[in-house]
Structure formats: C-alpha cells, structure tokens
C-alpha positions in Angstrom: 87.6 120.4 85.9 84.0 120.8 84.8 84.5 118.7 81.7 87.1 116.2 83.0 85.5 115.2 86.3 82.3 113.9 84.7 84.4 111.7 82.3 86.4 110.4 85.3 83.2 109.7 87.1 81.8 107.9 84.0 85.0 105.7 83.8 85.0 104.9 87.5 81.3 104.0 87.6 81.0 102.3 84.2 84.3 100.4 84.1 85.2 99.9 87.7 81.7 99.8 89.2 82.6 102.5 91.8 79.3 103.9 93.3 78.9 107.5 92.1 78.3 108.7 95.7 81.8 107.7 96.6 83.4 109.7 93.8 84.3 113.0 95.5 87.1 115.4 94.9 88.8 114.3 98.1 88.5 110.6 97.3 91.7 108.7 96.5 92.2 105.6 94.4 93.0 103.8 97.6 89.8 105.0 99.3 87.9 103.8 96.2 89.5 100.4 96.7 91.4 100.6 93.4 94.5 98.4 93.6 97.6 99.0 91.5 96.3 96.9 88.7 93.0 98.8 88.6 94.9 102.1 88.7 97.0 101.0 85.7 93.9 99.9 83.9 92.3 103.3 84.7 95.3 105.0 83.1 94.8 103.0 79.9 91.0 103.8 79.8 91.7 107.5 80.3 94.2 107.4 77.5 91.7 105.7 75.2 88.8 107.9 76.3 90.6 111.3 76.5 93.7 110.8 74.5 95.8 111.7 77.5 98.8 109.6 78.6 97.8 109.4 82.2 100.9 107.6 83.5 99.7 105.3 86.3 102.6 106.5 88.4 101.0 110.0 88.4 97.8 108.4 89.6 99.4 107.1 92.8 97.1 105.9 95.6 97.3 109.0 97.8 96.4 111.5 95.0 92.9 112.8 95.3 90.5 112.8 92.4 90.9 116.6 92.4 94.6 116.2 91.9 94.1 113.6 89.2 91.5 115.8 87.5 93.8 118.8 87.5 96.6 116.7 86.1 94.4 115.3 83.3 92.9 118.7 82.6 96.4 120.2 82.2 97.4 117.4 80.0 94.3 117.8 77.8 94.9 121.6 77.6 98.6 121.0 76.7 97.8 118.4 74.2 95.3 120.7 72.5 98.0 123.4 72.4 100.6 120.9 71.1 102.8 121.0 74.1 104.2 118.3 76.3 103.1 118.0 79.9 106.0 117.4 82.2 105.5 114.3 84.4 106.5 114.6 88.1 105.9 112.5 91.1 105.6 115.6 93.3 102.5 117.4 94.0 
C-alpha cells in the first residue's frame, strides 16, 4: 500500500483534479465525485501507469480507496510473480 497509494493519489490529483486532502483511505470514487466514465478512465490510466488491468467493474463506486489500493497492490504483486489475479465483484 505504501507504493501504490501515492501513485493513485498522483493520478487522482493530476488527471482528475481531485484535491489531495479528499484522497483518504475511506474515500470512495462516488465521494470523490467520480462518475462511471471517470472511473473507466481511471482504470485505463492505472493500466498505463502501473501495467495493471484494473477492470473498472472492480473499481465500483462503493469501494474505498483502501479496497482499490489493496486490489491493485495484489495485482502488481501477482503480475511481478507471473500469476493471474482473479477478478471478483465481491469484497
């Protein structure tokens, strides 16, 4: 989480102009006023930035940034190990 969260913060502040003070572990995409199009674009930017296929369905509006960070962190770790991360819509 230590390396992924700053990258997520950088994407949210730089690309989506979300104030850094609003980017908290308990924040959701909905609370950051990210609509479905913005969430889909966020998934694309994460893939381009981190090389992780962050399916926008996984980044659903009620997931917290802590949830999203954990998912991306696991995906980065699995990608580094050459494994596939299973995608689930459950928490």
